[in-house]
C-alpha positions in Angstrom: 0.0 0.0 0.0 1.1 3.5 -0.7 1.5 6.2 2.0 -1.7 8.1 0.8 -5.1 8.9 2.2 -8.0 9.2 -0.2 -10.8 11.7 0.6 -14.1 11.0 -1.1 -17.2 13.2 -0.7 -20.5 11.5 -1.0 -24.3 11.8 -0.9 -26.4 8.9 -2.2 -23.6 7.3 -4.2 -24.4 3.7 -3.6 -24.5 3.0 -7.3 -21.0 4.4 -7.9 -19.0 4.1 -4.6 -18.2 0.3 -4.6 -16.5 0.5 -8.0 -14.6 3.6 -6.9 -13.4 1.9 -3.7 -12.5 -1.3 -5.6 -10.3 0.7 -7.9 -8.1 1.8 -5.1 -8.2 -1.4 -3.0 -4.7 -2.4 -2.0 -3.3 1.0 -3.1 -4.6 3.4 -0.5 -3.3 3.2 3.0 -6.5 4.9 4.3 -9.8 6.0 2.7 -11.9 8.8 4.3 -15.5 9.2 3.1 -17.2 12.4 4.1 -20.9 12.0 3.7 -23.5 14.8 3.7 -26.6 12.9 4.6 -27.1 9.9 2.4 -30.4 8.1 2.6 -29.2 5.0 0.7 -26.5 2.5 1.5 -23.5 4.8 0.7 -22.2 4.8 4.3 -22.8 1.1 4.7 -20.8 0.3 1.6 -18.0 2.6 2.6 -17.7 1.0 6.1 -17.9 -2.5 4.7 -15.0 -1.7 2.4 -12.7 -0.3 5.1 -13.3 3.4 4.8 -13.5 5.8 7.7 -16.9 7.5 7.5 -17.5 11.1 8.7 -20.9 12.9 8.5 -20.8 16.7 7.9 -23.3 19.1 6.4 -22.6 20.2 2.9 -22.0 23.9 2.0 -19.9 23.6 -1.1 -17.4 21.2 -2.5 -14.3 23.2 -1.4 -15.4 23.7 2.2 -16.5 20.1 2.5 -13.2 18.8 1.2 -11.1 21.2 3.2 -13.1 20.2 6.3 -12.0 16.7 5.6 -8.4 17.8 5.4 -8.7 19.6 8.8 -10.8 17.2 10.8 -9.9 13.6 9.9 -6.4 13.4 11.3 -4.6 12.6 8.1 -1.0 11.4 8.8 0.0 10.0 5.5 2.7 11.6 3.2 0.1 12.2 0.5 -3.6 13.1 0.2 -5.7 12.1 -2.8 -8.9 13.9 -4.0 -11.2 11.4 -5.6 -15.0 11.6 -6.5 -17.3 8.7 -6.1 -17.9 8.5 -9.8 -14.1 8.3 -10.6 -11.9 5.3 -10.7 -8.1 4.6 -11.0 -6.8 2.2 -13.6 -4.1 -0.3 -12.9 -1.8 1.6 -15.3 -2.4 4.9 -13.5 -1.8 3.2 -10.1 1.5 1.9 -11.4 2.5 5.4 -12.6 1.5 7.0 -9.4 3.4 4.5 -7.4 6.6 5.5 -9.2 5.9 9.3 -9.0 5.2 9.3 -5.2 8.4 7.4 -4.5 10.5 9.5 -7.0 9.2 12.9 -5.6 8.8 12.0 -1.9 11.4 14.5 -0.8 11.6 17.2 -3.5 9.6 20.3 -4.4 7.0 18.3 -6.5 4.0 18.6 -4.2 1.1 17.9 -6.5 0.2 15.6 -9.4 -2.3 16.6 -12.1 -4.5 14.0 -13.8 -6.9 14.0 -16.7 -10.0 11.9 -17.1 -11.5 9.6 -19.7 -15.1 10.6 -19.7 -17.8 8.0 -20.1 -21.3 9.3 -21.0 -24.3 7.0 -21.3 -21.9 4.1 -21.0 -19.7 5.2 -23.9 -16.2 6.4 -23.8 -16.1 9.9 -25.3 -12.9 10.1 -27.4 -13.6 13.1 -29.5 -14.5 16.8 -29.1 -14.6 17.1 -25.3 -12.1 18.7 -23.0 -11.6 16.1 -20.3 -11.7 16.9 -16.6 -8.2 18.0 -15.4 -7.2 18.7 -11.9 -4.5 18.2 -9.2 -5.8 15.1 -7.5 -2.7 14.0 -5.5 -0.8 16.3 -3.2 1.5 16.2 -0.2 -0.5 16.4 3.0 -0.6 19.9 4.5 0.4 21.6 1.2 -2.8 21.3 -0.9 -6.3 22.7 -0.4 -9.3 23.3 -2.6 -9.9 26.9 -3.6 -13.1 28.3 -2.1 -15.2 29.1 -5.1 -18.7 28.2 -6.3 -17.7 26.2 -9.4 -14.6 24.8 -11.1 -12.8 24.4 -7.8 -9.2 23.3 -8.1 -6.4 22.2 -5.7 -4.0 25.0 -4.8 -0.5 24.2 -3.5 0.9 26.5 -0.8 4.4 25.8 -2.1 6.3 23.8 -4.6 5.1 22.7 -8.1 2.9 20.1 -9.7 3.6 17.6 -12.5 1.3 15.7 -14.8 0.5 12.0 -15.2 0.5 10.4 -18.6 -2.2 7.9 -17.7 -5.8 9.0 -17.2 -8.4 8.2 -14.6 -11.9 7.1 -15.5 -14.9 9.4 -14.9 -17.9 7.1 -15.1 -21.2 7.9 -13.5 -23.7 5.0 -13.5 -26.7 7.3 -12.6 -29.3 8.1 -15.2 -30.1 11.1 -17.4 -32.6 12.5 -14.9 -29.9 12.7 -12.3 -27.5 14.2 -14.9 -30.0 16.9 -15.8 -30.7 17.8 -12.2 -26.9 17.9 -11.5 -26.4 20.2 -14.5 -29.1 22.5 -13.3 -27.4 22.7 -9.9 -24.1 23.3 -11.6 -25.6 26.1 -13.7 -26.6 28.0 -10.6 -23.1 27.7 -9.2 -21.6 28.6 -12.6 -23.8 31.8 -12.7 -22.6 32.7 -9.2 -19.0 32.1 -10.1 -19.4 34.4 -13.1 -21.1 37.1 -11.2 -18.4 37.0 -8.5 -15.7 37.2 -11.2 -17.5 40.1 -12.9 -17.7 42.0 -9.6 -14.0 41.4 -9.0 -14.4 38.9 -6.2 -12.7 35.9 -7.9 -9.2 35.4 -9.4 -8.3 32.9 -12.0 -5.1 31.7 -10.3 -4.2 28.0 -10.5 -0.9 26.1 -10.0 -1.5 24.3 -13.3 -0.8 26.3 -16.4 -3.3 24.3 -18.5 -6.0 24.8 -15.9 -5.2 28.5 -15.7 -5.3 28.8 -19.5 -8.7 27.1 -19.7 -10.1 29.4 -17.0 -8.6 32.4 -18.7 -10.3 31.4 -22.0 -13.6 31.0 -20.3 -13.7 34.4 -18.6 -11.7 36.4 -21.1 -12.8 34.9 -24.4 -16.0 32.8 -24.1 -17.9 35.2 -21.9 -17.0 38.1 -24.3 -19.3 36.6 -26.9 -23.0 37.5 -26.8 -25.1 35.5 -24.4 -27.0 32.6 -26.0 -25.0 32.9 -29.2 -21.8 31.6 -27.4 -23.4 28.2 -26.6 -24.0 27.7 -30.3 -20.4 28.6 -31.1 -19.2 26.2 -28.4 -21.3 23.3 -29.8 -20.1 23.9 -33.4 -16.5 24.0 -32.2 -16.6 20.8 -30.1 -19.1 18.7 -32.1 -18.1 19.6 -35.6 -14.6 21.1 -35.6 -13.3 18.9 -32.9 -15.2 15.9 -34.4 -17.5 15.1 -31.5 -19.8 13.6 -34.1 -17.4 10.6 -34.2 -18.8 9.3 -31.0 -22.2 8.5 -32.4 -25.5 9.1 -30.7 -24.0 9.3 -27.3 -21.5 11.9 -28.5 -24.4 14.0 -30.0 -26.4 13.8 -26.8 -23.4 14.8 -24.7 -22.3 17.8 -26.8 -25.8 19.0 -27.3 -26.8 18.7 -23.7 -23.6 20.1 -22.3 -22.5 22.7 -24.7 -25.9 23.9 -26.0 -28.4 23.1 -23.2 -26.2 23.5 -20.1 -24.4 26.6 -21.4 -27.7 28.2 -22.5 -29.1 27.5 -19.0 -26.1 29.2 -17.4 -26.7 32.3 -19.7 -30.4 32.2 -18.7 -29.5 32.2 -15.0 -27.0 35.0 -15.6 -29.7 37.1 -17.3 -32.1 36.4 -14.5 -29.5 37.4 -11.9 -28.7 40.6 -13.7 -32.4 41.5 -14.0 -33.3 40.9 -10.4 -30.0 41.1 -8.5 -30.9 38.5 -5.9 -28.6 37.7 -3.1 -27.5 34.1 -3.2 -26.1 31.3 -1.2 -25.6 27.9 -2.5 -28.8 25.9 -2.2 -29.4 22.3 -3.1 -26.9 19.5 -2.5 -26.2 16.7 -5.0 -23.0 15.5 -3.3 
């Protein structure tokens, strides 16, 4: 086993959690599950598979994860950020094993990984920008930035490197759950945009590719007219980046994410600009 503690945030993840835990079995020295009120068998599955389970009310992802860092007595060399719908492959585990040993005592304090996205059971190979984030970091050096959306791990010192192998992002839940989750994300995306527009958020990240993506979103994408920009995004990813190569599932993904979801974000931005409502994060899908 590696000298690493995994932190997994959950709420009603019984359909995903077992595969997640099996993918790190024999690799993680310790697994911490922080649950925010599951009503299914999530906590039972976690305990049966050796995880330490903590219950804590959910405010937002960053605060929940950082609470886990501060309150679960992590004493391993490394900490790993993993979601319940994510899995490690054997190839990635082997690469991480080498990286943790190679960089145990130098200034490499974080490891960035990218995902292979599965949507409706199909691996999406074309058109999409896969999730990228610092997932592994030395304990006491990494924390999640406190923002409404697109939260990344920030290192207090040192630098990060990237893995060659990818992790798997595979959610077994259905389209109804996906649509509800995107609606919840759209509210948070709107809040993040409003805070950025009002000068309350920076776009700093330790990872240059993450910083570049965030810069493009706020400095390029949001400069295009509302509602038109989602069309342009769909054309770019589905046609120019050949998203159509992934068949019906690829069409559904790109249409629903780049057209529907991004239009929903614009609608919520318009609503907020019209009524200027105060907001705190409501709803909790974790």
